[in-house]
N, C-alpha and C positions, 0 to 999 in steps of 0.2 A: 726603669727609670722610675724616682719617685714622683710623682704630681704636685707639681708649684700649689701651695692654697694661702687663701689670704682671708684675715682673720676682719668676721665683721660683729661688730658690736651693736646691739638694738636700744634705746631709751624706750618706753612706754608707758602707759599709764596704768595700772593697778589694774582697772576692770576691762581694759583690751587687750591684756597678757592671755586670755585663750583665744579670743575671736583672731589675733593676730596668728597665734600658733597653730589653729586650726586651718589658715592660710598658709602656714610655712609647710605644714604637715601636707596637705594638697597638690601644692606645688613641687615638691620631691626633690630638692634642690642640693642641698644645706645639711651639713655634720650640727647638728648641737651640740654643743657643749655640756656635757651633764655633770656635775660635782657631787661629790660623793655626800648626799642627802637618808637621813633614815626614809622607806618610802612609807607613805600612810595604809592606813586600813584597805581603806578603796584597794588602793594597788596592790595591797597584799594579799587579799582575796579576788582580784583577778589571775593574779601569776598563779595562786592556786588552782584555780579554777584550768587556766591556760597548760598545768601541768601536769590535770586530771585527766583533760581531752588530750593531751598527745600520752599520755599510758593507753588510754581506752582505743585509739585509733592506731598504735603499735601494735597493739592486742587483736585489732580486728583484720591489722595487714597479713596477721600472723596464720588468720582462720579464713583468709581471702580466697574463694575458687579459682581456679582454671577458668578461661572463658568458654572452654567447653561444655562447662558444667554448670552454667550460670542461667538457659533456656528456661528452668522452669522455676528459677527463687524472683522474687520481687525485691526490685529496690525499696530499701524504706523512705517513705518519703516526710518530710516534718524536719523539726528546726532539728541543730547541733544540741541544745538541753534535751528534747523529749529521745533523743537518738539516743545519749549518753545514759537517759534513766533510765532506758529498754534496755539496756545493754546488762548496766547492774542490776537489775530485776532479773533477766533471761538468766547472767552466771549464778548469779546466788540461786536460781533455780536448780540450776545443773548441779551445783555443789551438792544442793539438798539429794539430789538425787542420784547423784554419785555414791555418798553416804548409803544412802537405800538400796542400791544395787550391789554394793558391796555386803551389806549386812545380810539382805538374801539371796545372796551366792553362799555364803556364809551357812547361813540357816539351809540352803537348801542341799548342802555335802553333808551337813549334819543328818538331814532328814532320811537322804536316800536311802540310803541302807536299812531302815526302817519302813519303806514302801508308804503304803497309804496309810499307815498307823495317826490319827492326829487326835485332838480333846476329845472327840464326839465317841472314838470308840474306845478311848480310853474311861468318858464317863459311864458307859454301857458295861464296859467289865466292871467297875467300883459298885456297882447296883447290885450287881451279882454276888456281892458280898465277900470277894476279893480284890487285890490292891495290886494290880503292875509294875514289880518292880526292873528298870531298863538296865540292862550290860552290855559290857562289849571285852572282851579278852582274846590275849592270841590262841588261834587254833592248840596246841599242845596242853595249854594250860586249862581251856576249858573240854577237852577231853576227861583230863583227870576228875573236874568239877562233876563230870556225866559218871563216872563209874566208880568214884570212892566215895567219899562222904559228904558229899549233897545227892545222895538219891534220893531223900525224903522231901526235896522240892521241886513243886511243879515244874517243868523249864522247859521253855520251847525257843526254842532255833528258828531269828527272823531271818536272818541273811548270815553271808561270810562272803570275804574276797580272799586274797593268797597272804592275809596275815592276821586277818581279824574275825571273830567272830561274835553277831550282835545277838542276844537272846534276852526273852524274860521268863521272870519267874512270878508266879502266883503268888502273892502271899494269901494264905487264908487262914492263921494263925496268928495271934496276941503276939508269942515269942519268936523273932525271927532274927535272924545271926550268919547275916553273908559274907566273907570276908573283902570281896571284891569295891571297891567305891563305885555307889550306884550314879548312872549321869542323867541328865536330867532330857524327857520323852521331847520328841517334837510338839511342835508347837501347831504344825500343819503338815498337810501328807506332801510329799515331793511335785506330787501334781500338783496342787494348790500352788506350791511354792513359785513350780515352774513358771506356770502362768501370769502369777504376780510380777514373777524377774521381766518376762518379753512387754507385759504393759509398761516396767520402767523405764526399757529400754528404748521403747518406741517412742515414748517421753522423752526419753532427753536425745534421740534422733531427730525428735520435731525440733525440740530449742536449739540444736544444732545448726538447723536448718534457718531460724531465724538467726543467728550469730552470723550466717553464712549471710543470708541477706543483707543485715546490717554492713556488712564487710566492702559492699556491695556503694554502698553508700560513707565510705568511711570519707571521701573529701570535705564531707558538708564539717565533720570535725574540723579538716584543715584547713578551711575558711574560717570557721569560727575562733581558731585559734591564732590565726594570723593576724584578725580584726581585736583580738586582745591583746597582745601584744604590740600593734599599734597602739594601742588603747594606754598600755604602761608607758610605752616611751614618749606620749606624750604628757602624761602624767610626771614623768621623771625629767623632763623639758620642764614642765613648769615648776615644778620643785626645785628647779634648780636654777630658776633665774633668782638674780641676786635684787635684796629689797636697798630702795635708797628714797632718803628723804623722807624720813618717818615709817615707810612702809606703801608710800604713796605711789612710790614709781617702782618699776622692776627695769633690770636689767640683764639681758641674753644675750651670750654669746656664742658664735658659730665657725665653722670654718666651710670654704667654698674653693674648690677645684679652680686657679685660675683661669683656665682657658673657658668656665661658662661667668665669670661676672656680666657679660652686656645680657644675656638671657636673665640672671637674678636680677640685676638691676632695673631692668624694664618692670616687673614683676614688683618690684619694691615704689617704683613710681604710683603706681595702683594703691599701695597704702599708707592713708592721710596722718593715722594719728600716731605715728611712729616717728625716732629721728633714728637713725644708723650713722655708723663711719664705718671706713675700711682702711683696714692697714695693713702691713707686713709683720710676720710673726714674729717677736721678740725674739733673744738665744735664749733667753730662757724660758723659754714658752716650748712646749711641747704639742704640737697641729698632730691630728690624725694623718694615720700613711694610706695612699691608693698607688698602687702598682699600675704603670702602664706597661706594657715591652709589646715586641712584635708577637706574632702569632707561633715563629718556633719557641721564645722564651718563655711569657706567658703558658704554654702547656706544664713547666717546670715550679710557676709561682704556689702549685701545692705546697712541696718540699720544701721551699722560704716560709711558711706559711706555718709546716708542722714544728720548727725550729723556734723562730719569729719574727716578727718582720722586723726589717732595721729600724732605726730610728728616722726620723725625717731627715737632719741630716745628715746622712750616714748616705752611700752610693747603697743602689737597689744591687743589691747579688746576682739576681736569679739570671742577666743572661750572662754573668761572668759562669758560674756554675754548672748551667745549662750541660755545653758539650762535654767538658770532663766529666758530666756523670751518663752522660749518653756512653762515649767511650768507655768509661770503667765499666758500665752495666755489660756491653757487647764483652771486654776483656775479661769478666770474669766467669759469663757466660761457655764462650769460646767456642760452639760449635754451630758451622754454620747450618745443619739441619735445623737444630735450636732455634736459630735465627729467622729461619725458610718457614719453621712451622706456626713461630708469634707473629710470624709478620704478616702468613696470609688468614690466619684466624684473625686478626683484630681485622686484618679489609675486611673480609665477612661480614664480622660483625657491625661493620660502622656505615657498610653497604645496606644491612638489614634494623638495625636501632637509630631510629628519628632521633632520642631525648637529647637535647643539647648539652644536658650534663654529663651524658657518658661519654660522648662524642670525642674530646679533646682526653680522656683519657684512654680511649681506641687509638687515638694520632699518637701520641705517646709511645702505647705498646708498638706502634709500628716502626717508630724512630725504632725503640730502641732492636726492634729485628732486625732491622735493617742495620744495625751498628753489631747485632751478633752476627752477625754474615759475613760481614768486612772482616774482622776478628776471625769468623772461621774458616775463610780463605787464606789469612795471614797464616793460621798455625796448622790448615791444609786438614783439615778435622768437620767431615761430616755422618752426624750419627755415630762418633764413635770410631770411623772407619777413618784412617790417617791418610793424606794422599800425599803428593809431589810438595815437600815442605818448601818456603823461600825461604833463602839460608841468610836468617835473620845471625845464626852462631859463627858469618863471617865474620862482622860486625863486633861481636864480642870478644873473639880471639884477636883481631887487625886492636884493636883499641885496650882493651882491658885483660888482654892475655888470659882469657878463659877459652877450654877449647871447644866443649862439643854441649848442647843442649842446655845452653844459656842465654840464648836469643831473646827468649821472651820473656825472660825475668830484666835483661840488660833493657829492653822496651820499658818492663813495668817501670823500673826505679828511674829511667828520662822522664818517663810521662810524670812521674814524682815531682821530680826536681822541676820541668817545665810548669807545672801547675803550683807551688809553691814561691819560685821567684816571680809567677803572673801576682800571685796572691799578694806578694809583697810590692809588686807594684799600685795594687789595686790600692793599698794602706796606705801607700806614697800620697794618691788622687784623695784617698778620704782628707787624708792629715792637711793636703792644702786647700782644701774645698772647706774643712771646719777650722782652719788655725793658721795656715799661711804657709809661704813656702819654706822659712827657713826653722820651722820643725820640721819639715817633712827630710833635710839635709841627712839626717841620722838615719833613717830609714834608709834613701835613695846611696847612702855610702856603703851599708852591708848587701846593696843589691849588686854593688858593681865590685866589694871585695868577692862575693859568692860568685858572680858571672867569670871575672875577671881568674877567679883561681882556677876556672874550670880550663879558661882558654890559656894559660899558665901550660897545665897539664896536659895539654894537647900539643902546644908548641915547643915542650922540654927538649924533644930532639929534631924539633926543625932546625935547617939550617941556618932560615930567617930570623938572624939574633936581633935585628933592629924593630920588630914586631915584638919580638921575645921582652926586649929593655922596654919599649915604651908601655907593654900591657903593664909590665911590674913597679912601673914607676904611677901608673894609675891607681895601681891596687895600693900602694902605698900612701898615696895620698888620702884616698878613701879610708885607709884605716885609720889616719890620722883623724878626720874628721868625724869617723864613729866613735874612735876613743874620747878627744876631745870635745865635741859639740855635738852630745846627743840631749842636750836641756840648755835651748838659746840663754833664756834668762840666769843661769848659775855662773860660781866662776870657773875657772878651767879644774880647777882641783877636785872638784864635786865632780865635776863631770867625768874627768879622768876615773876616779875611783867609782862614778856609774858607768863608766864603758869596759871598765872590765869585768863587771858586773854582767851586763849586758853581753860582752863579751862570751862570757864561761856558759850563760843561757842560750845565747846564738847558737854555740858548738855541738852544743852536746843535746838541744832542741831539734835542730837542725839535723843530727845525725837519727835522728829515733824520729821525724816526721816522713822522712824520705825511706828507711828501712820497712814503715808502715806498709807502704804501697807492694812488695812483695807479695801483699796477698793476693793483689788484682794477677800474679801468676799465678801463684799458687792456688787460688781455689779454678782459674782457666786449667791448669795442669790437673787437677785431682777433678774434675768434671768431663774431661777426656779421658783419662785413664780411667775411671768408672763404667764409663760409655765402651769402653772395647774392651774391658773385663768381660760384661754382659756380652757383649757377641761373641765372645769366646765362648762363653760359659754355654748360651745358646747354640750356638753352632755345633759344638763339642756333643753337648747334649742328647741332640739330634741325631747327630750320627752313628752315637755309641748304640740307641737303640736301635736304627736300622729297620724300622716298622715303618712301611709305606702310608702316606698318608698322617697318620699318626706322630711319626717325627717332625715331619715339618709344622702339624700342629703344638709342640711340645715347644720347638725352636721358633715360632710366633709368639705363644702364652708367654715366654721368657725372656723376649725382646719386649716387646711391650710391657710386661710390669718393671720390668729393669731400665727401661730409658723414661718411661712415665714416674721412677721413682729417684733417677737420676736428673732428670730435668724439676720437675720438682723443689727437690735440695739445692739444686742450682739457682732456681730462681731467684732461692731465699735469701742466698749467698750472694747472688748478683742484685740484690737491692740493699740489702743491710750493709755492707762492705762498702759500696761506693758512699751509700749515708754518712756513714762512720768518717771518711775519708775529708766529706765535704761539712762536715759540720764541727771538727776535730781539726786536722788538718790545715784545708783551704782557710776556714773561720778563724782559725787559730793567728795564722803568718798575714791574713787581711785585714787583722783587727777588728772584724768583727764585734760590736756591741749589743745591737739589735735594742729588745725593749719597747717600738714603737705599735701604737695599738692601730686599729683596723678602722678607715673611714666609713662610714654607717649613714646613707643620705637617712631623715630625718621624714617622713613619706608614707604615706597610703597607697596600699596595692588597686 
């Protein structure tokens, strides 16, 4: 449900605004209404700093060591600003070291074939009156140089690998003509470069250890960022206060949950220099939305928020979509073995993890596992193995004239029909809540037409003609209301034209909406078929090899890989498609408007 709100308006002298806001933020009980105001320079600077701290904290979290590796690390002691400066200095140094390491690695790769040749050796050779020229050539080409026309040059082979020969020609005459491109001699020996590379890598490892030490204190950044965001809220609230009486008086507006009025009024009694008034929200106003649901429905609030919060005057759809989403997840996954696996894994993690922000999601996973286990019993499927199946096919044959294997398909369609009609009832309740009963009669009439039509279909062959005729009369009356009373404020002719158009949209849209629920059956059946295929593939492959131990091992590998792949694909489908049915079919027929903005306490941590 959506928590009822009370509007508070505060009138105070402009010099008292900052002090009152500090007290208000300290109390942490109200949502301060903020207008679309341009943030001042101070607020922009704080925002940039908060964003920078968040980036650094995220980067440090990525290098945070495991607990077993923290014994030799010394956590950082100091302020968030110093930590951030240290992080930037260390990462800048690491970037430079990384560039130096890559350059040295390249230099060492080029110098390795030349052994310990370096600048000093070249200088000593030059003092003898000859100039060393460095070359690298393919082996075949080098042999030709030795045997053919280049015998006149003093050539020394230094090294060779599988493809090339590295050699030096000593130039002792001014006229020198050699067709190969001369290469640059090494600046240092490979041994010197190797030692230099080790030093650079050791320095880089030292910087990496520094980062890990900083990561142990990343919460310092989180705390500072939280304080900065609170300061931004304070500045925004201050800028949002309206100026009255030549800017000498400030007016502030806030929203409070109705249940918190006594405590908040007690707080206001301690504030002397303000005038305040409380009132109900006007029809044109949009108070913030605070969802308040039971333990089960609250688990699905992230799903509601993912799409959009309902606006303040709508019904909260969370309690209505929760059981359907849970059932649809189980229907799509559909394998009892997978459901048992999810339930056990979630239970073990819930027992181990004490983080209050994660435990609700594990509880939700437990419900999903139980739902999947339920549909596993209905479809008689356990890790792709079929067991004695409940005869849903009998229902399909009796009421719909379908012979075999259509039971689950009919169940998926019936679930769809039920959810859509339920959504229409929620729509009626919403219209009554926002506009009044007479505006809901049109929607209510359509519900009667649809449900009455289904009842007529089931009663068509019944001997009880009285019930059939009464149902037919009720449907006829409802059809008249749907055609001629869809807009109470308009005349009968306009209503009739609008009613015909609504009838066309209802007929075409309703059929498409109901058929969308076949995806539940299709996904569940696909998962079961894939599971059985992997089972057969594993068993046949193992039996075909007929090698003790090896055949069993191959069977196990195929089973694990196949069911892991099938489980992953089906989890995706079991999450996405119920979400689609909720956000499209259910929300459309429920008349969901959304657009609400969340209630946010103006408080200090």
